[in-house]
C-alpha positions as CSV (number, residue, x, y, z in Angstrom):
1,M,-22.4,14.3,16.4
2,P,-19.1,12.5,15.8
3,T,-17.7,13.2,12.7
4,I,-17.0,10.4,9.7
5,S,-14.0,11.0,6.9
6,T,-13.2,7.9,4.2
7,R,-11.9,8.3,1.0
8,V,-13.8,7.8,-1.6
9,P,-12.9,7.3,-5.6
10,D,-13.5,9.7,-7.8
11,D,-16.1,8.5,-10.1
12,L,-18.4,7.9,-6.3
13,E,-17.6,11.2,-5.9
14,A,-18.4,11.7,-9.5
15,E,-21.8,10.4,-8.1
16,L,-22.5,11.8,-5.3
17,E,-21.8,15.3,-7.2
18,T,-24.7,14.6,-9.7
19,Y,-26.4,13.4,-6.4
20,L,-26.1,16.9,-5.1
21,E,-27.4,18.8,-7.3
22,A,-30.5,15.8,-8.3
23,E,-31.4,16.1,-4.4
24,R,-30.5,19.7,-3.9
25,L,-29.0,18.9,-0.6
26,D,-25.4,20.5,0.7
27,R,-22.7,16.9,1.2
28,S,-23.1,17.1,4.5
29,T,-27.0,16.1,4.8
30,A,-26.6,14.1,2.1
31,V,-24.3,11.6,3.1
32,R,-26.1,11.5,5.9
33,K,-28.9,10.2,4.4
34,L,-27.8,7.8,1.9
35,L,-25.8,5.9,4.6
36,S,-29.1,6.0,6.5
37,E,-31.4,4.4,3.7
38,G,-27.9,2.2,3.1
39,L,-28.3,1.1,6.7
40,E,-32.0,1.0,6.6
41,T,-31.6,-1.3,3.6
42,W,-28.7,-3.9,5.1
43,R,-30.9,-4.2,8.6
44,R,-34.0,-5.5,6.3
45,E,-31.4,-7.9,4.2
46,R,-29.8,-9.5,7.2
47,A,-33.7,-9.5,9.0
48,L,-35.1,-11.3,5.6
49,E,-32.1,-14.0,4.9
50,R,-32.2,-14.8,8.7
51,F,-35.5,-15.3,9.0
52,A,-35.6,-17.2,5.9
53,D,-32.8,-19.5,7.4
54,G,-35.1,-20.3,9.7
55,E,-32.7,-19.1,12.6
56,I,-35.4,-15.9,14.3
57,T,-39.3,-15.8,14.2
58,L,-41.5,-13.0,12.8
59,T,-41.5,-10.8,15.8
60,T,-37.8,-10.6,15.7
61,A,-36.9,-10.1,12.5
62,A,-39.4,-6.9,12.4
63,E,-38.0,-5.6,15.5
64,L,-33.9,-6.4,14.2
65,A,-34.8,-4.4,10.5
66,D,-37.0,-1.2,13.1
67,V,-40.1,-1.7,11.6
68,S,-43.1,-3.9,12.7
69,V,-44.5,-7.1,12.4
70,W,-46.6,-5.6,9.6
71,E,-44.9,-3.8,7.4
72,F,-42.0,-7.2,7.6
73,A,-44.1,-9.5,7.0
74,R,-44.0,-7.4,3.9
75,V,-40.7,-7.1,3.6
76,V,-41.5,-11.1,2.8
77,E,-44.0,-11.6,1.2
78,D,-42.1,-9.1,-1.3
79,A,-39.6,-12.0,-1.6
80,D,-41.5,-13.8,-2.6
81,D,-39.9,-15.4,0.7
82,A,-43.6,-15.7,2.6
83,W,-43.1,-18.8,5.0
84,V,-47.3,-18.6,4.2
85,S,-48.6,-18.8,1.0
86,S,-52.0,-16.6,0.2
87,D,-53.2,-20.1,-1.3
88,H,-53.4,-22.3,1.8
89,L,-53.4,-19.0,4.2
90,E,-57.9,-18.6,2.0
91,A,-58.0,-22.3,1.8
92,D,-57.8,-21.9,5.9
93,L,-59.4,-19.2,6.5
94,D,-62.5,-20.8,3.9
95,D,-61.7,-23.8,7.1
96,L,-62.9,-21.9,9.4
């Protein structure tokens, strides 16, 4: 496993120490967890942005976000960037 080192400001280090104590984690585990969670959030936000801009399909966005299509559809709904409103969908289903 490669090593990554970085310098951080004092206030960020203090916040990390608080996190370590609250989560009862060692420094390496905590930093890996925070980095992983941050990258997960970044992947989802990037995929959502590209999907909302019409650059990519729902399926491609889900792949970029590393989640299922259904889970990404929930992400879109939660972000209020729904490409089809539930009202329209229900009306279309009623018409069938």
